[in-house]
N, C-alpha and C positions, 0 to 999 in steps of 0.2 A: 504495499499499500506505498509505502517513502517514495518507493520510484515514482509513483503516476503523480503525488501530491505535486515530488521536485516537478515533475515534465511541465503542469499545472501550474505551479507559479512561474515557472520559467517562460511560459507559452503567455500570463497575465502581463510581465511584466514585459513584454515582444507591443504587446496590444496597446498597452499605455503607453509606449515609450510613440509607436507610430503616428497614437493619436495626439502626443503631444505634437511632436514635430510639422504633423498638420496642421495646428492650430496656429503656431508658430509658424510656418509658410503663408498662414494668414494673412495676421498680424505684417507680417516684412513687406508682403506683395500690398494690400493694402497704405505701410510708409511710404514704400516706394511710386503709390499712383495704381498700382496696378488691377487694383480688387477691390471689391466694395467693404465701408467700414464691420471690424467684426462683431459679433455679435455679444452684449457685455457679460454676460455672463457663462461663456463657452469655456472657460479654466474647467478640465478636466475632476479636479474636488470641490466641486459644486451638485454635490449627487443627491439623486430628491431619497429623498429619505424609506421607500417604501425601497430597493433596493440594499440599504441597511439592515431592515428587517427579514426581508427575503435571506440573507448573505446567515446572521444571526441566525435563524430557524434551523436553512441547512447546518450548519456548523453546531450548533445543538444537539440535533437527527442526531448528526454524525459520531458526532463528542457519546452520545448514550447508548448507539451500536457500537461503538468500540469501546464503550464502560473505560473513556479516560481517567486517569487521575485529579480531581480535583486539587489542584497544587498552584501556586503560584506565576510557577513558572511556565504549566501548563495554558494557564490561563491568559497571560501575555503571549504566547505563543502564538494560539487559538484567534483568541481577538485578532491580531496585529495582519495573521494569515488568514485567517476564515472570516471576519466581516470589512474589514479598510481596504485591504487588496482586491476583497472578489466584487466589491460594490463600485471601485473603480475604476475597475479590469469592464466591469458592466455599463458603470456614463461612460467612458472608451469605446465602447464598442456603438452608443449608442452616439458620440459626438463625429464618431467615424462615418458610419451610414447615413447621415446626414448634413455631414461633412459643416459642422458647427447650429446649424438649427434648430431648433426645439418646434419650431409649428411644426415640418416635416415626421415628429416622429410616430411613429401607425402604432395601431396594436399588436401587430407584428410582431416592431421594432424592438414595442416594450415587455414583449415576452418574450425574445430572444433576448434580451437586457435580461428580464427574470433567471432566466435560462443558465445566463450564465455567471451570477450569481450567488444562484442556489449550488451547482457548480464546482463554484470555488469554494465557499462554503464549508458545504460534506466532505470534497479529497481533504482540504489542508485539516482537518484528523489524522491526518496521515501524517504532518512534519512532526507531529508529539511521540 
């Protein structure tokens, strides 16, 4: 399970970096006069609260299934890799698929983001 968790973690980081590069590219294009103004809340850290909840619920299910000891170290690891990173990655998926726009988010894209958050939360238990 640990190998899968590490692979999922690496994929999450690649997706977040890709979204960040796209955001920066849009900002630089606007600064040079080659593109429209970026959306005001396009930053990857402005994550909808529902994605945090989905990742936390999936992480809790995974922790109960794997019978993880509730130590402070395990709690910190699972909080970082089981809630924050999956929620940021799910938001990055939304930003990549809509090129930063909020109006273009469809129910299918919301479902994809929820799936990404839930998968990241569930698999993160393998890091403990």
